[in-house]
C-alpha positions as CSV (number, residue, x, y, z in Angstrom):
1,A,330.5,47.6,64.6
2,G,331.0,50.9,62.9
3,A,329.6,54.3,63.9
4,G,325.8,54.6,63.8
5,A,323.3,57.4,64.5
6,A,322.8,58.0,68.2
7,E,319.7,56.5,69.6
8,P,317.0,59.0,70.8
9,D,316.0,57.4,74.1
10,D,319.0,58.0,76.4
11,L,318.9,60.9,78.9
12,R,322.4,61.9,78.0
13,L,321.7,62.0,74.3
14,D,318.5,64.0,74.9
15,Y,320.5,66.5,77.0
16,A,323.2,66.8,74.4
17,R,320.5,67.7,71.8
18,Q,319.0,70.2,74.2
19,L,322.5,71.8,74.5
20,L,322.7,72.1,70.8
21,V,319.2,73.7,70.6
22,R,320.3,76.3,73.2
23,A,323.4,77.1,71.1
24,G,321.1,78.0,68.2
25,T,322.2,78.1,64.6
26,A,325.8,78.9,65.7
27,K,326.5,75.3,66.4
28,Q,325.0,72.3,64.5
29,A,326.0,68.7,64.8
30,D,325.2,65.1,63.7
31,L,325.5,62.8,66.7
32,K,326.9,59.3,66.3
33,I,328.0,56.4,68.6
34,D,331.0,54.3,67.6
35,P,332.0,51.6,70.1
36,T,335.4,51.3,68.3
37,L,336.5,54.4,70.2
38,A,337.1,51.8,72.9
39,Q,335.9,54.0,75.8
40,P,332.3,55.0,76.4
41,E,333.3,58.6,77.4
42,A,335.7,59.2,74.5
43,F,334.6,61.4,71.7
44,C,335.7,62.8,68.3
45,I,334.7,66.1,66.8
46,R,335.0,66.7,63.0
47,A,333.9,70.2,62.2
48,A,334.0,72.8,59.5
49,G,332.5,76.2,60.2
50,N,329.4,75.8,62.4
51,A,328.6,72.2,61.4
52,A,330.2,69.1,63.0
53,T,329.9,65.4,63.5
54,V,330.3,64.5,67.1
55,T,331.0,60.8,67.7
56,G,331.2,59.2,71.1
57,G,332.2,55.8,72.3
58,G,328.8,55.8,74.1
59,P,326.1,58.4,75.1
60,G,328.5,59.9,77.7
61,G,331.1,60.5,75.1
62,V,328.5,62.1,72.8
63,L,327.5,64.4,75.6
64,Y,331.0,65.4,76.4
65,G,331.8,66.0,72.7
66,V,328.7,68.2,72.3
67,R,329.7,70.2,75.4
68,E,333.2,70.6,74.0
69,W,331.9,71.6,70.6
70,I,329.6,74.3,71.7
71,S,332.2,75.8,74.0
72,R,334.7,76.4,71.2
73,P,334.9,79.4,68.9
74,P,334.1,79.0,65.2
75,S,336.8,77.4,63.2
76,A,337.3,76.7,59.5
77,A,338.2,73.1,60.3
78,L,338.5,71.2,63.5
79,L,339.4,67.7,64.5
80,V,339.4,66.9,68.2
81,T,339.7,63.4,69.8
82,E,339.7,63.0,73.6
83,R,339.2,60.3,76.1
84,P,339.4,60.4,79.9
85,D,342.5,59.3,81.8
86,F,340.5,58.1,84.8
87,G,337.3,56.0,84.7
88,L,336.0,57.4,88.0
89,R,335.9,61.2,88.4
90,G,333.8,62.2,91.4
91,T,333.1,64.4,94.3
92,V,331.3,64.0,97.7
93,L,328.1,65.7,98.9
94,F,327.3,65.3,102.6
95,L,323.7,64.7,103.8
96,M,325.2,64.6,107.3
97,K,325.5,66.7,110.4
98,E,328.8,66.9,112.2
99,A,329.0,64.5,115.2
100,N,325.3,64.1,115.2
101,Y,323.1,61.3,113.9
102,D,319.8,62.9,115.1
103,Y,318.6,64.4,111.9
104,Q,316.2,63.6,109.0
105,L,316.1,64.8,105.4
106,T,314.1,68.0,105.5
107,P,314.4,71.4,103.8
108,Q,315.2,72.8,107.3
109,E,318.1,70.5,107.9
110,F,319.5,70.4,104.4
111,P,318.2,73.4,102.5
112,W,320.8,73.1,99.7
113,F,319.5,69.6,98.7
114,F,316.1,71.1,98.0
115,D,317.4,74.2,96.1
116,R,317.0,73.1,92.5
117,P,318.5,76.2,90.9
118,L,321.6,75.8,93.1
119,L,321.9,72.1,92.4
120,T,321.4,72.7,88.6
121,R,324.3,75.2,88.6
122,F,326.4,72.7,90.5
123,L,325.6,69.8,88.2
124,D,326.3,71.9,85.2
125,Y,329.7,72.8,86.7
126,L,330.4,69.0,87.2
127,L,329.4,68.3,83.5
128,E,331.6,71.2,82.3
129,N,334.6,69.5,84.2
130,R,333.5,66.0,83.2
131,F,332.9,64.6,86.6
132,N,330.9,61.4,86.3
133,T,330.2,60.4,89.9
134,I,328.7,61.9,93.1
135,F,329.2,60.1,96.3
136,L,326.3,61.0,98.5
137,W,327.3,60.4,102.1
138,S,324.7,60.1,104.8
139,G,324.1,58.7,108.3
140,H,320.6,57.2,108.6
141,L,318.9,58.3,105.4
142,F,316.5,55.5,104.7
143,P,313.7,56.4,107.1
144,S,313.6,59.8,105.2
145,I,313.1,58.3,101.8
146,V,311.8,54.8,102.1
147,E,308.3,53.8,103.2
148,M,308.5,51.0,105.8
149,P,304.9,50.0,106.6
150,E,306.1,47.3,108.9
151,Y,307.9,50.0,111.0
152,P,305.5,53.0,111.0
153,D,307.3,54.4,114.0
154,A,310.7,54.5,112.3
155,T,310.2,58.1,111.3
156,D,308.1,61.0,112.4
157,L,308.0,62.4,108.9
158,S,304.5,62.6,107.4
159,K,303.6,60.7,104.2
160,A,303.7,64.1,102.4
161,D,307.3,64.7,103.7
162,L,308.3,61.2,102.4
163,R,306.7,61.9,99.0
164,R,308.5,65.3,98.8
165,N,311.9,63.6,99.6
166,Q,311.3,60.8,97.1
167,E,310.4,63.3,94.4
168,Q,313.5,65.4,95.2
169,F,315.7,62.3,95.0
170,K,314.1,61.3,91.7
171,W,314.7,64.8,90.3
172,F,318.3,64.8,91.6
173,T,319.3,61.4,90.2
174,R,317.6,62.2,86.9
175,E,319.4,65.5,86.5
176,C,322.6,63.7,87.3
177,A,321.9,60.9,84.8
178,R,321.3,63.5,82.1
179,R,324.8,64.8,82.7
180,N,326.5,61.4,82.7
181,I,326.8,61.5,86.5
182,S,326.2,58.3,88.6
183,V,325.0,58.8,92.2
184,L,326.4,56.4,94.8
185,L,324.8,56.4,98.2
186,H,327.3,55.8,101.0
187,F,326.0,55.5,104.5
188,Y,327.5,54.8,107.9
189,Q,325.2,54.0,110.8
190,I,325.2,51.9,113.9
191,H,322.0,53.4,115.4
192,I,318.4,52.7,114.8
193,P,316.3,55.7,113.9
194,K,315.6,57.9,117.0
195,P,311.8,57.9,116.6
196,L,311.9,54.1,116.5
197,A,314.1,53.9,119.6
198,K,311.8,56.4,121.4
199,S,308.6,54.6,120.6
200,R,309.9,51.2,121.6
201,N,311.9,52.3,124.6
């Protein structure tokens, strides 16, 4: 299949268009997807002046191409083609406490995870450097984000706390997805939740 206009309903394409809007009239681009680029994150920029055609092997490639295009100074003519050398480019965030499994996901324990301006700056940094994965390491996270009606004593968080945590996780993963970042949850745990152990002796 040849190159076609980028579909409108992908979070990455939507974010690429937002980046172009923020750049104003200084940078304009037609966005296309061409699977023949052979790598979903590859991109090609063909530009003259302030107008360009940005073609990606997939939505991630389009996003990276737009980010590259708006970061460059004006040029009479430009042809850039890039593709990543590694399919997995990631970093680790720790929702853990050192040598301690007695914690839950709360703004008091992990204030950085609930700081949206801070996380937004960090995610923008990852996009700028084309990271595509976050490994989220945790101990016993599930009682802090998953409702378990058959085990009501698995957590001492309120329903409002659970809703807050779920909403923050949804926000975080959506913001990652917009920037072509996958979130992989890694956990290590040999304990049952402390509230459950206490209530059932």
